[in-house]
N, C-alpha and C positions, 0 to 999 in steps of 0.2 A: 408192700413196697414194690414198685415197678422195677423192671430190669434196668431201665435208664437210671433210676434213683440209686439202685445198688451199685451200678457201674460208676456213677459220679462220686460215690463215697470212697472210691478206691484210688484216687489220684490227687495230686497237688498241682495247682497252677503255678508255674515259675514265671514271674513277670519279666525278669531280665531277658530270657531267651524265648519266652512264649510257649515253652514245652509244658505239657501236662504229664507229669512224671508218675508212673504207676507205682503205688505204695503197697499193694497187696502181693499176692503170689507171683513169683518170677520163675520162668524156665531158666534154670541155672546155666545151661550150656551156652546160651546166647544173650541172656539178659532181657529177653522180651517178657512182658507181662502175661500172666495167666489168669483167665476169668472163666467162671462157670463150671458146671458139671455136665458132661465131661469138659475138661479144661480146653479152652480155645485161646488163641493168641489175642491178647487184649487190644492190640492196635487194629486187628481185623474186626473185632467186635465193635470198636469205636467207629470204624468206617461204616459198618452196617447200621449202627444206631443213628449216626448223624448224617450220613450221605446216601444210604440205601444198599441194596443187594450188591454182592460182589460176584461177577460172572465166574463161572466154573473155570478153573485153571489160571485165574488172574491173581497176581500177587498184590499185596498192599505194601508199598515202599515208603521209607522215611526220607523226607527232604532234609531233615535236621540231623540225621545220622545218630539219633539217640534211641536205642532199641526200646527203652522203657517209656518213650513218649507215646501218648495216645491222643494228642491234639489232632483232630481231623484236618486242620489247616496245614499240618506238617506231613500229611500223608498223601500219596497219589497212587493210582492204579498202574500196573505195568505187567508185562510178561517176564519170563525168565531172562530173555535176552536183554530187556530194558534194565532188569535188576543187575545183571552182570556188567552192563555198560556203565551204569551209575556207579557201581563199586570200583571199576577200573578208573573212571574219570576222577574219582575222589581219592585214588591211590590207597584203597582199603583192602586190596587183595593180598593174600599171603604169597610171598615169593621166597625162593632160596631156603635158607635155614629156618625161616619163619613158618614154613609149612608143617613142621613137626615130623616129617618123614625124610628130610634131606639127609644124605650120607656125608655131605661135605659142608664145611664152613665157608664163609665168604673169603677168609684168608687163604684157605686151601685152593679155592677157585682161582684167585689171583696167582698163586704159586703155579698152578697148572697152566695158566695162560702164558707165563714167561718161561716155562720149562721147555727146553729145546730137544730133550731126549725123545726116543721113540714112545709112542702112545702106550705100548704094552708095558714099558718100564714105569712110566708115570702112573698108569692105572694100578699096577701092582703095589706101588708105594702108598697110594691113597685108598686102596681097597675097593676100587670101582672097575668097571669094564673099560676096554679100549674105546668102545663106541661112546661111552660117557665123556671121556677125555676129548674125543673128536667133536662131539656136540658142543662142548664148552669152547674149544678153540675156534670152531666155526661160528660161534656166537648164536647157536640155535637154542641153547639153554643158558641160564644164569646171565641173561642179557642185561639185567639191571645192574650188574657189577661193572663198574668202570674199568676198562682195560688200562694197564699202565701206558703212559704216553708213548713209549717206544715199542708197544706191541704191534706186531704185524705178522699175521699167520698166513702162510702160503702153502698150498698143497704142493707136494713134490711133483715135478713134471713126469708124465707117463702113468700116474696113478699107481695101483697095486702091482707088485711083482707077480708074474705067473707062478703057479704052484707046480 
């Protein structure tokens, strides 16, 4: 049996969306299909089988956003920058508490935004640094959180006090 025949025995064509859903091994962390020994990403194998070689350093991206899809008509080539731009344009990036490493919840961020106390006091209450509080209030971080309608942060005139 050829590699192409083996490959084609491992997916189902879904007519409603046009995806070819990988039904064999899956890389658990991301949901991408796994094919061959050593295991390779099935969508990359699909591109190579149906479209040709993949240049070094180039990603095979999904236009359908279904990691298990191996339909070459749903795939396109791009670099890391294109991959990240595609992710952002489709609002698939992790932000805030969805990152898994955030120390604050969205509710705490809103609380920080409206809190008028000194940053040091706010930071101590929430278990973060004063600079984290400043970055939130200056809208440098957690920008996806809508600030309350009456929110207006202003730096104090004159900046920091001399030590």
